[in-house]
C-alpha positions in Angstrom: 0.0 0.0 0.0 1.4 3.4 -1.0 1.0 6.4 1.3 -0.8 9.4 -0.1 1.4 12.4 -0.9 1.4 15.0 1.8 -0.8 18.1 1.3 0.8 21.2 -0.1 -0.4 24.7 1.0 -0.2 27.3 -1.8 0.6 30.5 -0.1 0.8 32.5 -3.4 -3.0 32.4 -3.7 -3.7 34.7 -0.8 -6.3 34.3 1.9 -8.1 32.0 2.1 -5.2 29.6 1.6 -5.4 26.8 -1.0 -4.3 23.4 0.1 -3.7 20.6 -2.4 -3.2 16.9 -1.8 -4.2 13.3 -2.6 -7.2 11.7 -1.0 -7.1 8.2 0.7 -8.6 7.0 -2.6 -5.7 8.6 -4.6 -7.5 11.4 -6.4 -6.4 15.0 -6.5 -8.2 17.2 -3.9 -8.0 20.7 -2.6 -9.4 22.8 0.3 -10.2 26.5 0.1 -11.5 27.6 3.5 -14.5 25.4 4.3 -14.9 24.3 0.7 -13.4 21.0 -0.5 -12.8 20.1 -4.2 -11.9 16.8 -5.9 -11.2 15.5 -9.3 -13.3 12.4 -9.8 -13.6 10.2 -12.8 -16.8 8.7 -14.1 -17.3 5.3 -15.8 -16.7 7.0 -19.2 -13.2 8.1 -17.9 -14.3 11.8 -18.0 -13.0 14.0 -15.2 -15.5 15.9 -13.0 -15.2 18.6 -10.3 -16.8 17.4 -7.1 -17.4 19.6 -4.1 -17.9 19.1 -0.4 -18.2 21.3 2.7 -16.5 21.4 6.0 -14.6 18.2 5.8 -12.7 18.4 9.1 -10.3 15.4 8.6 -6.9 15.8 7.0 -6.9 15.8 3.2 -5.1 12.4 3.2 -8.1 10.8 4.9 -10.8 12.2 2.5 -12.7 9.6 0.4 -15.1 10.0 -2.5 -18.1 9.7 -0.2 -17.1 13.0 1.4 -18.1 14.8 -1.8 -21.7 15.4 -2.8 -21.7 18.4 -5.2 -21.1 18.3 -9.0 -19.6 21.3 -10.5 -19.0 20.3 -14.1 -16.5 18.5 -16.3 -12.8 19.1 -16.2 -10.2 18.7 -19.0 -7.2 17.9 -16.8 -5.4 18.7 -13.6 -4.5 22.2 -14.8 -8.2 22.9 -15.2 -8.9 21.6 -11.7 -6.2 23.9 -10.2 -7.6 26.9 -12.2 -11.1 26.2 -10.8 -9.8 26.0 -7.3 -7.8 29.2 -7.6 -10.8 31.0 -9.1 -12.9 29.9 -6.1 -10.2 31.1 -3.7 -10.2 34.5 -5.4 -14.0 34.7 -5.2 -13.9 33.9 -1.5 -11.1 36.6 -1.1 -13.3 39.1 -2.9 -16.3 38.3 -0.8 -14.2 38.7 2.4 -12.9 42.1 1.2 -16.5 43.4 1.1 -16.5 43.1 4.9 -19.9 41.4 5.1 -20.9 39.4 8.1 -22.9 36.2 8.0 -25.7 36.1 10.5 -28.2 33.4 11.4 -31.8 34.4 10.8 -34.7 32.9 12.6 -37.3 34.6 10.4 -40.2 32.5 9.2 -41.4 32.3 5.6 -44.9 31.9 4.2 -44.1 28.2 3.6 -43.9 27.7 7.4 -47.6 26.6 7.5 -47.5 25.6 11.1 -46.7 29.2 12.1 -49.1 31.0 9.7 -51.9 33.0 11.2 -55.1 31.0 11.4 -57.0 33.4 9.1 -54.3 33.2 6.4 -54.1 29.4 6.7 -57.9 28.9 6.4 -58.1 31.4 3.5 -55.4 29.5 1.6 -57.4 26.2 2.1 -60.7 27.8 1.2 -62.2 26.8 -2.2 -63.0 30.5 -2.7 -59.4 31.4 -2.5 -58.7 29.6 -5.7 -61.6 29.8 -8.2 -59.8 27.5 -10.6 -59.6 24.6 -8.1 -62.0 21.8 -8.9 -64.1 20.7 -6.0 -65.0 17.1 -6.0 -68.5 16.2 -4.6 -69.3 13.4 -2.2 -70.2 11.0 -5.1 -66.9 11.5 -6.9 -64.9 10.8 -3.7 -66.7 7.5 -3.1 -66.2 6.5 -6.8 -62.5 7.2 -6.4 -62.3 5.3 -3.2 -64.2 2.2 -4.3 -62.9 2.2 -7.9 -66.4 1.8 -9.3 
């Protein structure tokens, strides 16, 4: 069994740092902040960019199952490195804007359990949607019995 190559941190890319390495499965991977990238091959031998988020283990322990996102086809390793550097630059630009991420506890209209009773009953009312077909008692029993 061969040991994976140690990860290499690219300090020329600025902040956030870009870290490259080989996964436990032997494919090329990179980390930019909390974002993880991998070059994975499909059955047709095409290369694809896969993404993951907040993989806390060392790069050498990553496996294909850590990646769940698909970000398109890659031509080769150079294209992979270009995508990673572009993402690092994007993250750097976002950081330069000085924005802060905050957690919001605001409800949305889709949170039916917290909708006001009046709004909920209006949404369920047949008068709220005149295009809605209302089935009578006879059609319901026909559907239920199949006759």
